[in-house]
N, C-alpha and C positions, 0 to 999 in steps of 0.2 A: 469760406474756410474749409480746408480739407478734412474729410471724415477720417475716422480711426483706421490706421494702416497696420497695426500690430495687435493680434489677439491678446487678451489679458485674462489670466486666471488669478484668483485671490482666495485667501483663507484668513478668517478672523477668529481669534480666540478670546472668548468673553467669560468673565467670572461674575457670579452672583452670590452675595453673602447676606443672609437675612433679608431677602427680597423676593418679590413675586415677579419673575421676568416676563411672564405672559400668562395671564389668567384665562381659564377656560370658562366661558359664560354658560356652557351647558353642564358644568360640574361645580356649581357654586363658586366660581371664580378661583378655584384651586389652580396652582401652577400646572401647566400642561406636562403630562407624563405619558410615556409609552406603556404598553402592557408589562414590559420588563422593568419598569421603574426608572427609566432614563428620562431626564428632563428634556423638554422640547420648547422651542420658540418658533412660532410660525413665520413663514416668509412674508406674509402680509404685515405682521407686526414689525419685522425688520425694515421693510420698505417704508412703512409709516414713519419710522424714526429717521430714515435717510431723507425722506421728503421734508421732515421738520428741520433737519440740520441744513439742508439746501435752502430752505425758506429763511432760516436764520442768516444764511450767507447772501441774502438779498436776491436769490434766484426766483424766477416766476414758477409757481407750482399750480397745476390744474386740480389735483385731488388734495384739497386742503381740509384739515380738521375744522369743525365748526368753531372751536374755541381759539383757533389760530387764523381765522379768515382775515385777509389783509386787503381785500378788494370790494367788500360790501356785497358780494354775491351770496345768495342763500342756497344755491344748489349748483350741481355741475352743468345743468341745462342753462341756468342763468349765466354762468361763467363763459360757456361756449357762445351764447348769444351776445354777450357783451363784447366779444371780439369781432370787430368790423369785417375782417377778412373771412372768418368762418360764417358769419351771418349772410354775407353776400354769396358764399359758395353753397349754402344750404338751400337746395331746390327740390326737396323730396326725392322722388325716384330719379330725377334728372341730375342729382348731385354728382359732381366730378369727385369721386372718392379719393383718387390719388392727390388731387390738388387740395382737398380738404385735409387729408392726413398730413401733407407737407406743411400746410399753414399751421396746423396744430403743433407739429413737432418743432417748428421754428419759434413758436411762442412759449412753450412750456418745457422745461428741462426734464420733468418727470415723465412726460409723454414720449419724448425721444429716447429716454433711458429705459423705462419699464414697459412702454406701450400703453394702449388704452382702447376701450371700446366706446364709441360715441353712438348711443342708441337711446333716443328720447321718444316719448309718446306721440308728440305731434309731428314727428318727422318720419316719413316712410322709409328713408334711407338709413342704413346702419353702416358706420365706418369703423373698421378695426385696424389698429396699429400694433404690430409686433415689435417689441423693444429689444435692443441688443444686450441689456444687462439682466442676467438671470441670477437669482439667489435661492439657494436651498434653505430648508428649515434648519435651524440650529439644533444640535443634539448634544447632550452632555456626555463627557468621556466616561464617567462613572454613574451608577444609579444615584438619584438624589433623595434626601430625606425631606419630606414636606412636614412642616410644623404648623399646627393649627392652634389658634387662640380665640377664646370666646370674649366678645367685647359687649359693653353696655353703653347705650346713650341715655343719659339721665336729664334730658332737656325736652320740654314740650315744643314741638314744631309749630303748633297752632294753639291759639287761646280759645277759651270758651268750651272746651270739651271736658266737662266735669265727670268725675268718676272713672276717667281713663288713666291708667298708669303712664307715667312719663318714660319709664324705662323701656328701651327697645333692645332686644338681644340680636347679636349678629356674630359673624365669624370672620377672622382674618387668617390668611394662609401665607406661608413664606417658605422658601427653600433655604435650609441651613447653610449649605454651600454647594455650588455647582460650577463646573468648568465646561463651557459650551464651545463647540466648533461650528463655524459657518463657512460654507464653501460657495463660491460664485464665479462667474466668468462674464466676459464681454465679447460678443461676436461681431466680427468686422463686416460680414455680409449684411447683417441687419442694421449695423451702424450706417452703412451706405444709404439704406432706405429711409432712415429717420434723420440723417444729418448729424449723428452723434460724433463728436470730435475727440481728439486727444485731450483737449482742455476740459471737456465734459468729464472724461475719465479721471482727471486729476481732482475735479470737484467731488466726484463719487468717493475717491480715496480719502479726501479730507473729511468728508461726512462720516466715513467708516471709522476713522481715527478718533473722532469726537462724538461718537454715536449717542452717548448718554448725557451730553451737555444739554441743559435746559429740559431734562426729562424727569426731574424729581417729582415724586408723588408719595402719597401715604404707602402705596404698595412697593415703591422703589425709592427709599430715602436717599438723599445725596451721599455718594460714596459707596452705595451698596452694589451698584452695577458698574463694571469697568471693562474697557477694552484692554486686554493684556498684551496681545501680539497681533500684528498684521503682516502677512506675507503676500507680496504683489509680484507675480510673474509676468514679464512682458516678452512675448514671443517675437521672433525676427521676421514674421510674415503674417499674412491674413489667415492662411490655412496651414498651421504648423503640423509637424509630424507626430507631436505628442498630444494625446487626448486630454481633456480637462480632468477626467477621472484619474489618469496616470499622474498628472501633475499634483492633484490634491493628495494622492497617496504618499507623496514625498514627506509629508509632515506626519510624524509618529509621536503620539502622546500616550504614555503609560504610567500607571501608578508606580511609585518607587517601592522597592522591595521592603516589606515590613509595614507598609502603610495600608491599614484596613479601612480607614475612614478619612479621606482627604478633607483638609480644612482650608487649603490655600493652593495656589498654583505651584508653590515650592514643594508640594508633595508629589509632583509629577516629574518624570524624565521626558524632556521634549527634544527631539532630534529632527533635523531636516536633511533629507537626501538631496542628491543632485542629478540633473540630466544634462548630457552633453549639449553645449550650445545654448542652454536656457539660463538666463540671468534672473535673479530675484532681488527685490528690494525688501529688506528686513527691518521691521519696526518692532524691536523686542524690549526696549527700555521704557515702556509706557506706564508701568506700575510704580 
């Protein structure tokens, strides 16, 4: 199957209402913020959600969450060794790295999309794969208000511990409302190396459109996270005349006049510019 022949740039607009889009484990699991108060969602978090959606679409995933494991493998090493082609190619320092990478890309869509480093303790060879799909961290358009709530658990987890109070104190944090923008691109030169195809790009697009399906949790209740818009630019060649940065700047999102505290996407003016010869697929009626 032919690899991707047209560079792709994309932008996703995400809203969060009374949710924790991405907790910071080094800060009490509070929603991630910049020093200026703008909300952030890490690229690692976004790729995890894309992998989960691809897995829901019955695609083979190498980097699986433990709670979503579908092949019985307990680690990445086990998963790599369970593949007959990779195990046969793994010969320590004599490993054919190109053949190893090619076999891994053919097996798992997340490897040929995002890349992967195969480096395990009992193997002296390390194989790195650079993926064509790059995703930036999401940043909110306006500063976000983080609301904190103290919670109490009034149940004993274990019996036989007399004299110990059952109440356990804790904190939950959420973003009252935030509108986040995610930019990304798909590089054709790297797609040639991993075997990434136009069909794979369509699967990535579908994963982005349904990013928060099957993602509900206490921190992100159903309906609190939403993909509001997706803009998908498809260039007419592998190396276009417009840079990804220039394409991403076509989308302008600004607070409406008189709005001091946005509470929904309707509180923003959203405009999309044009570049000569560049077409865009717009997905704007998602809310």
